[in-house]
N, C-alpha and C positions, 0 to 999 in steps of 0.2 A: 504494500500500500504506500502511495506517495506521501511525502512529508507535506502536511497541509498547515503547519503552524504559520500564522500570519495571513492565511487565505480568508477571503470574505465570501461566505456562502449566501446566495440569493441577494447579494448586494446589501446584506443586513447583519449577518452573524460573523464577527471576526474571531477566528480561532486563536486563543491566547496561549494555552499550554496543554500538554498531554497529561491526563490524570491517571490513566491506567488502561487496562484492557483485559477482556476475557476471551472465551472461545468464539463468541459471536461478533464482538465489536471492539473498537478502540474508543475510549472515552476521553473527551476533550472538554476543557473549560473554554467558554466563548463569551464574547460581549455582544449583546443585542443592541445594535447601534440605533435602532428605531425607538425602542422603549427604554434605553439607557439602563440595562440591567444585565446581570451575569446569568448565563444559562449553561446547562450541560448538553453536549451534543454527542450522541453515540453513533459512530460511523460503522456501518456493516463491513465486515471483512470481505475480501474479494470472492471467496468461495460461496458466500451467501448472496452477494450483490449480483452475481452472474446467473443465479438460479431463478428463472422466471416463475416457476411454481411456488418456490419458497417466498419470493417477493410478494406474490399475490396474497398468500396467507398472512404474511407479515403485515401488509398494509391493512388487511381486514381486521386483524387483531388490534393493531395500533389505533385504528379509527374508533373501535369499540371502547378501548381503554381511555381514549381522550375524553370520554364523557364523565369519567370519575373526577370528583372534586371533594376532597376530604383532608383535614389537617394531618392525618397520619399516612397519606398517600402522596408519593412524589408525582406531581402533576406532569402529564404529557401534553405539551403545547401543540406540536405539529409533527407531521412526517414530511421529509423533504428529499429532493433529488437534484443533483447538479452534475451533469455529465455522467460518469460512472459511479459517482458517490451516492449512496443511499443512507439516510440518517434519520435519527429521532432528535427532536428538540425538546428538552425536558427542564423541569425546575432544578436549579442549582441548590444543593444542600451543603451547608458548611458543617462538616462533622466527619465521623468515621463509621465504618460498617460494624455491625455487631460482631463479626468475626475478628476484626482488629481489636475491638473493645475487650473481647474475651481473652485474646492473646496477651493483652497488657494487664488485665485484672485477674484473670483466672476465674474459677467458679464464682458465681454470684450468690448472695444470700437468698433464701427463699422469697423474702419480701421484695428484693430488687428484681428477681426473675419474674415474679408474678406481675409487678407493675409494668415491666416491659412487655410481657405476654398480653396483658390487657390492651395495650395500645395496638399491638399486632392484630388482636381480635377485632378491634374497632375498624382497622383498615380492611381486613378480610371480609367482615360482615358487610361493610359498605359496598365492596366489590361484588359480593355474592348477590346482594339485593338488586344490583344493576346488571346481573347476568354474566359477570366476569369471574372466571376461575383462574387463580394465579398459576398453579401447576409447577411452581419452582420456588416454594418458600424455603429459604435457607438464610443463615446469618449473613452471607455475602450480599443479599438483596434487602437487608434491613439496616437502615442508617440511623445513627443516634447523634442528635445535635448537641451543642455545648450545654444547652439548658435542659437536656434530658428528653426532648421530644423524639419519639420514634417515627420514622418515615419509611414506608415499605415501597420498593421500586420494582420495575420490570413486570407489572401486572399483565397477565395474558400473553406476553411476548413469548413465553416458554412454549406455547402451543406450536407456533411456527418453527421455533428453534429446535424443538424435540423432533418434529417431523423431518427437518433437514438433517439433523444429526443421525437419526436412524437410517436415513437414506444413504448417508455417507459412510457410516461405520458401525451402526448398530449399538452404540453405547452413548451414555449421557455423562461424559466426564465432568467432574466438578459438582454434580448434583446427586450422584448415586447414594451418598450417605443420608439423603433426606427424602428419597423416593418412597412413596406408599407401595405396599405389596402389589396392588393392582397395576400401578405404573410399571413396576419392575417386570411384571408378566405381560406387558404390552396391551393390557385391557384398557377400556375407556375409563377416564378419571373425572371426578366432579368435586363437589364440596368436600366429600369425605377425604379425598387425597390431600387437600389443603389442611384439614384438621390433623391428619397423620403427620404431615411435614412440620406443622407447628408443634406437635408433641415432641418430635425429634429435637427441634430448636430449644424447647423448654428443658428437655433432658440435658442438652449440651450446656445450657446456662447454669444448671444446678451442679454438674460434675466436671465441666470443662472440655468434654469431648462427646461426639455422637454415640448412640448406644451400640452401633454395629461397626466393626472394623474388619479389614481384610487386606490381603496383598494385592488383589485385583478388583476392579469394579464388579465383575461377575460374582466374585465371592461375597462381596458386600450385598449385592442384590439378592442372592440366595438367602442370606441371613435375614433380610427384611421379610422374605416370604415364609421362612421356616422357623427361625429361632425366636424365643421370647426375649425381651430386652433384659439386660442384666439389672439386678435390684439396685435401687437408689439408696445410698447410705447417707446418714445424717440429714435426712429430709423428712419433714413432718408427714406422718402417714396419710393425712387427708390430701396433701399436695401430691404424694406419690400415687394415690388412687386416681387423681385427675390425669396424671401423665400416662399411667398404664391404660386408662380407658381411651385416651387419644391415640395410643399406639396399638390398639386392637388390630389383628390381622384382617378380620372380617369387617368391611366397611359398615355393615348393619349394626355391629356391636360398638362402634365408636359413638361419639356425641352426634346427635342428629343434625346439629347446626353449630356454627361458631358462636351464636348467641347463647346456646346451652352451655358450651364450654366456658364462655365468659362469665355466666352467672355463678358457676362453681368457683372460678378464680376470684370474682368479686366478693363472694361470701368469705373466702379465706382472707382477703385483703381487709375487709371490714373488721373481722375478728382481731387481726393483728393490730389494727389501728385503735381498737377499743382499749383504753388505758386500764380498765378494770379487768381485762383479760390478757394483759401484757405477759410475755414469756418470763417465767421465773427459772433461773438456772441454779441448781443445787449440785455441788460437787459430790460424787459418790464417796461413801465413807468406808475405809478399809479397817475392819475390826482389829487387825494386828497393830494398827497405828493409832487407834482411838485412845484418847486420854481419859482415864477414869478419875475417880474421886481423889486418888492420891497424887495425880499429876504425873505419873510415870507410865511409859509405854508398856504395852503387853499386859496391863492389868485388866481385869474383867470390868465391863461397863456396869454402871448402875442400872437396874431395871427401870428406874424413873426416866433415865435418858432415852432408853428404847421406847418407852411409852410416849414421851414427848415428841420424838421423831415421828412415830406412827400417827399421833394426833395431828402433827403439822402436815404430813402428806395427805391425810384424809381431809383436812380443812382446805388445802389447796385444790384437791381434786373436786370436792363438793362445790367450792367457789367457782371453779372453771366450768363445771357442768351447769351450775345455776346461771352463770353469765350466758353460756351458749343457749340454754333453754329460754332465758329471758329474751335474748336477741332474736331467736328464731320463732318463738311461739307467743311471747307476751308483748311484742312491740305493738304500739297503738296504731290505729288507722288515722290517716289524714285525708283531707279532700284535695284532689289535684287542682291547683290553680290554673286559670286560663292564661297561657303565655303566648297564644297566637296573636300576632300583631306587634309583639315586642322584638327588639333587637336580640341577637343570639346571646350576647353577654348578659343583658338584663334578664332574659328568660332563664338562663342558668342560675343567676343569683336568686331570682324569685323562687325557683324550685328548691334550691338549697335552703333558703329561709323557711320553706314549708316542710323541710325534713325529707326531701326527695333528691334523687340523683339525676340531673339532666344529662342527656347524651344526644349528640347530633347523629341521626341515622343516615341522612343523605341530604345533599344539596341539589336543588332543582332550579331550572329556569322558570320564572313566573313573572306576572305583572307587578308583584309586590316589590318594594325596594330591596336592594341587595342587603343581605344580612338579617332580614326580618323573618321571624318564624311564621310559617304558613300552615302547619299542621302539627299535631301532637298525639301521642299514644302512651298512656290512657287519655281519654277525653277529659275536658274540664269538668270539675265537680264530681268526678268519679271517686269513690272511696277505695283507697289502697293502703297496704302496709307501709309504715314509715321506712324510708331507706330504699324504696323501690325505684328502679330506673324509669324515667320518662323519655321516650324517644321523640326527638324533634326533627321536623323537616324544615330546612332553612332555604330561603330564596337566594339564588345567585343573581337575582335581577333579571332583566330581559336579555335573552340571547341575541347577540349581534350577528346578523346574517348578511352575506354578500348579495346585493340586488342583481338579478340577471338582467342583461340588456335584451329588451324585447322589441326594439324599434325595427320595423320591417317585417315582423312576424304577423300572421293573421291574428285577429282579435282572439279567436278561440285558442290558438297555440300560445299566445302571450298570457292569457289567463291561466292556462294549465301550468306553464313554466313558472310563473310567479307564485301560484298556490303551492306547487310542489316544493318551492324553496322556502315556504313558511310565511308568505305574505298574504294579505287579503286584497282583493281587487274590487273597487267600487262597481256597483251593478250598472250604473248609468254612465257609460263612456261618452266623452265629448266627441263631436264630429267636426272635421275641418278639411278644407281643400288642400291638396298637396300636388305640386307639379309633376313629381316623379314616382311617389309611393302609390301603389294601386289602391283602389277603393277597398275598404274592409281591413286594411293592414294598419299597424300602429305607427303613428308619426311622432308621438311624444309620450313620455312616462313621467309621472310626478316625482319619483325617486330616481336619481341618476343610476344608470347601470354601472356596476363595479363598485359602488359605494357600500359601506357597511351600515345597516340600519337595524333597529329593534325588530325582532321576529314578531309577526302579527300586525305590523304597520300596514295601513290601507294605502294601496297604490291606485291612482286614478290614471286612466289611459285616454289618449286622444287618438281617434281612429280616422283614417283618411276617407274623404268622400271622392277621391280622385282629383284630377285637374279641375281648376276653377272653370266653369262654363263660359263660352264666348257667344256673341251674337252671330247668327248664321242666316242665310237667305233660304226661305222656304221654297222647295222645288214645286214646279207645276205638275200636278198629279191628275187633273181631270183628263179623261180619255185613256188613262193607263189601267191595266188590270189591277186588282187588289194586291196581288203578289208583287207586281212591278212597283206599285206605290210604296209598299212596306220596305222594299230594298232601297228605294230612293231616300226615304226618311232615315233609315239606319245609316246610309252613307253620309247624310248631312248631320249626324249626331242628334237626331230628333226621334221622338217616339210616336207610335200610332195611338191616338186617343180613342174616343168613342166611334164605333162603326155602326151606322144605321143603313137600312135598305129601303129603296123606294122603286115603285113601278115606273118604267120609262120606255117610251117608244123612240127615244132619240139615242140612247146608249145601250149597247149590248149588255147582257147579263154579266155580273162580276166585274163591271167596269166602273171606275170612279167617275161620278157625275158631279160631285160637289166636294169642296174642301174648305176647312176653316182652321187657321187663317188662309187667305188665298195665296197662290204661288207668287213669288217675288217679294213678299213681305219679309221683315226681319223678325227673328225669334231667338230666345236664349237656348243654348245647347241643352238638350235633355227635356225640352218642353214637348208638349203633345199637340198633334194635328188631328182634328176630327174629320172623318170621311163619311160621305154618303155614297152608297154603292147601288148600282142599278140591279133590279130584279128581272129586267126584260119587259116585254118581249124584244125590245130593241127596234131599230129602224127597219122599214120594209125593203125587200129586195126589188130593184128596178132595172130596166134595160133601156138602152138607147143605141141608135144607129148613127154613126159619125161618118160624114163624107169628106174625104181629103181630096181636093182638086189636084189635077196634074201640075207638075213643076213647069215653069216657063221655059226652062232650058232644054226641055225634051230629052232628059236623061233619067236613068233609074236612081232611086234614092231609098234610104232606110227611114221608116216611119215608126215612132214610139208615141204612145198615149199614156199619160199619167193622170190618175184620179185622186182627188182629195175628198173623202166622205166620212161617214160615221166610223168606218173601219180604219181610218187613217190615210196616209199617202202611200200609193203603190202603183206599180206599172200594170196596166190592164191589157195592153195590146202592143205587138211588135211584128212588123212585116216589111217586105220589099215592095216598093211602088215602081211599077214598070214605066218606062219612058212614054210620056204623052198620054198616060191613062189615069183615070179617076180611081180612088181606092175607097171602098166601103168597109167600116169597122164596127162590129157589134160588141158593146161593152155592158158590164153589169156593175151597178153601184147600189149603195144603201143610204136612204134618207136623202137629204140635200147635199150637194157637193159642187165640185168644180173640176173641169178636166183641162189638160194642156196637151197640145199636139206639137211634136218635135220632128223636123225633117233633117236628117244627118246631124242631130244634136242641137239644131237651132230651133227655138220655139217659133212656130208660125202663127198660132192663134190660141186664145183661151175662151172657154165656154162654160157658163153656169149650168148646173144640172138641177132641174126642178124637183 
């Protein structure tokens, strides 16, 4: 992979330094020049970047994970590509991985381990509620900030990575110590696999290393499938039971959900926080070193000492049992206050004041202002045990969406495009003339294409009515057939208006006998012309005999006769006139008319026809 330090991706992200790398990607620190913030960029290694099938799955998973928004989840901002580089743009977290933390600190106290596990539970539950399975929960993917905040990263990305790894070599190097048995067997994995992996992480936090070790990844995978986890030493039995249940081989025997696992961890955490139930440490007493009444070693203890010690242990045990009983069974009920409409911090304080534990279950886009609580479970005024968790849904504000450019699309296509992008379209589009955009297509949109606007914003469209109409001359239609008249009107950008029919002896059937407005007048393009069409019977058929005298030059000539009558202008006779002879021509005409006689193309006379 080329050295990209100093390179600016997308004209926006300047690569500052290499932070590290794993089997899938190299991780860089970068500066977002647009928003003036530090981000993390994970650049895929070449073997993944060149696999089209892997990239398709990778992008699908990344797009799904980008919907997650939670304080314990490392945010995924975007998926990018520049040339041969494919990368993720993520939130930058100042801190170290849990793996590094354990290397420095060694095993954690039960209290420390539980507090970290609770934050991991919050992150996983948020993802599961949103349909995302991590599939690669391990200390390497868990970050801890300087103030103790846990941030889980690489959600869902393992799905694409695992498929690519199996295709290339059949193993999942680096993750095998945290695989659920069903993953090691190549079976489908879901929520239960994340619970198992979290159990492995909790085990490692308590003892300093994962429960299963081996010389090869295959050996470790087989132990996940077959071997019970080694017993936990110096761990409270209640916490050990939680870990063992999370590490059940059969997914059906594990916790049914991360929420169920978190409830058991919260119960332990509350007990440890209760001062009246604080841990008492009493060193074991060696009878051979006990000091008797004489003050010398090896002397027999007084029976009163044994009695006192016994009573002390009984008092401690009864006190502990009573505290636990009081906590779990005798806690009072409280009414859940309404926190919908409050800001997140105010809602959490209000619940704490009421003796309840507030927890954000998910962040969603809504019309409510960012940070405002929009839902809560249990509901307001419901009676619940003191100390119960109230799950909040908090608004992320309105989602900002890129407005599609729809100018030039048909109105129907534009509406579908905008609605699919999350916008609303005003029902009543405006109409306007446009010299080039066809009628029915969009010429203007109220929100500029390419801009980012709140999801659900109303977009108003301006739709073309075509070019602005001009004044045209109305063609003369009288005497034309109806079909010919319609063609003439269309050619003049006019429309046929009302068509009425009337009996006529002057015009043949289906012939235009009247028009309104008349031919030669001016009219706006698109206007209508009304027509009156003849029903017949039309003009009567007539005959006439025409005498053509001989030419004075005593030569033969060509004779033609043209008639203008109800049928129009046409040639009705053509013949040779012999030299010195008179020519008789019998013609047919309709209605009144006029004839013209031509000799060798020269008109010699005109005659009206009655």
